[in-house]
C-alpha positions as CSV (number, residue, x, y, z in Angstrom):
1,M,-64.3,37.8,-20.3
2,D,-61.3,38.9,-18.2
3,K,-63.5,38.6,-15.0
4,I,-64.3,35.1,-15.9
5,Y,-60.6,34.3,-16.9
6,N,-59.4,35.5,-13.5
7,K,-62.2,33.6,-11.6
8,I,-61.1,30.4,-13.3
9,L,-57.4,31.0,-12.5
10,E,-58.4,31.1,-8.7
11,K,-58.5,27.2,-8.9
12,L,-56.8,26.2,-12.3
13,N,-53.2,26.8,-13.5
14,K,-52.6,29.2,-16.4
15,E,-51.3,26.3,-18.4
16,Q,-54.9,25.0,-18.4
17,V,-56.7,28.2,-19.4
18,Y,-56.4,29.9,-22.8
19,L,-57.9,33.2,-24.2
20,N,-59.0,33.4,-27.8
21,E,-57.7,29.8,-28.4
22,P,-58.1,28.6,-32.0
23,M,-60.3,25.5,-32.0
24,S,-58.5,24.2,-35.1
25,K,-55.7,23.1,-32.7
26,H,-58.2,20.8,-30.8
27,T,-60.4,19.1,-33.5
28,S,-59.5,16.1,-35.7
29,F,-60.5,18.1,-38.8
30,K,-58.1,20.9,-37.8
31,I,-60.9,23.6,-38.4
32,G,-62.5,26.1,-36.1
33,G,-62.1,29.8,-35.0
34,P,-61.2,31.0,-31.6
35,A,-63.1,30.2,-28.4
36,D,-63.2,33.1,-26.0
37,I,-62.0,31.0,-23.2
38,F,-60.7,27.4,-23.7
39,V,-60.1,25.3,-20.6
40,K,-58.4,21.8,-20.0
41,P,-59.8,20.7,-16.6
42,K,-57.6,17.9,-15.2
43,N,-60.4,16.2,-13.0
44,V,-64.1,16.2,-12.4
45,D,-63.8,18.8,-9.5
46,E,-62.2,21.3,-11.9
47,L,-64.8,20.7,-14.5
48,K,-67.7,21.2,-12.0
49,F,-65.9,24.5,-10.9
50,I,-65.7,25.9,-14.4
51,I,-69.3,24.8,-15.4
52,D,-70.6,26.5,-12.2
53,I,-68.8,29.8,-13.1
54,A,-70.3,29.6,-16.7
55,K,-73.9,28.9,-15.3
56,K,-73.6,31.8,-12.8
57,N,-72.5,34.1,-15.6
58,N,-74.9,32.9,-18.4
59,I,-72.0,31.8,-20.6
60,K,-72.6,29.0,-23.2
61,T,-70.3,26.1,-22.9
62,T,-69.2,23.2,-25.1
63,I,-67.4,20.0,-23.9
64,I,-65.4,18.6,-26.8
65,G,-63.7,15.6,-25.3
66,N,-61.0,14.5,-27.8
67,G,-62.4,16.8,-30.6
68,S,-62.9,13.8,-32.9
69,N,-65.4,14.3,-35.7
70,L,-66.2,17.8,-34.5
71,L,-67.0,20.7,-36.8
72,V,-66.5,24.2,-35.4
73,K,-67.2,27.5,-37.1
74,D,-64.3,29.5,-38.3
75,R,-65.5,32.6,-36.8
76,R,-65.3,33.5,-33.1
77,N,-67.0,31.2,-30.7
78,K,-68.6,33.3,-28.0
79,R,-68.6,30.5,-25.5
80,N,-66.3,28.6,-23.2
81,S,-65.0,25.3,-24.5
82,Y,-63.7,22.5,-22.2
83,K,-61.5,19.7,-23.4
84,T,-61.7,16.7,-21.0
85,R,-59.0,14.0,-20.7
86,F,-59.5,12.3,-17.4
């Protein structure tokens, strides 16, 4: 995942990209284990960029929006998760 993390940092700020981020911080029910990489893109271009990286590397992704009414497993989520607010 370090390779993917570094690739994402080529275009996004460190404040937007988190490793092993607990999903419980981003869901309305406050549950969920860590996502391998959690990204907060600021615009559509950034979202396209990170989705393209995920596709090229066969990484499953989840876009969570505000995280309302979302149930996430407590064990590790072997995927990238994106929280959109734009």
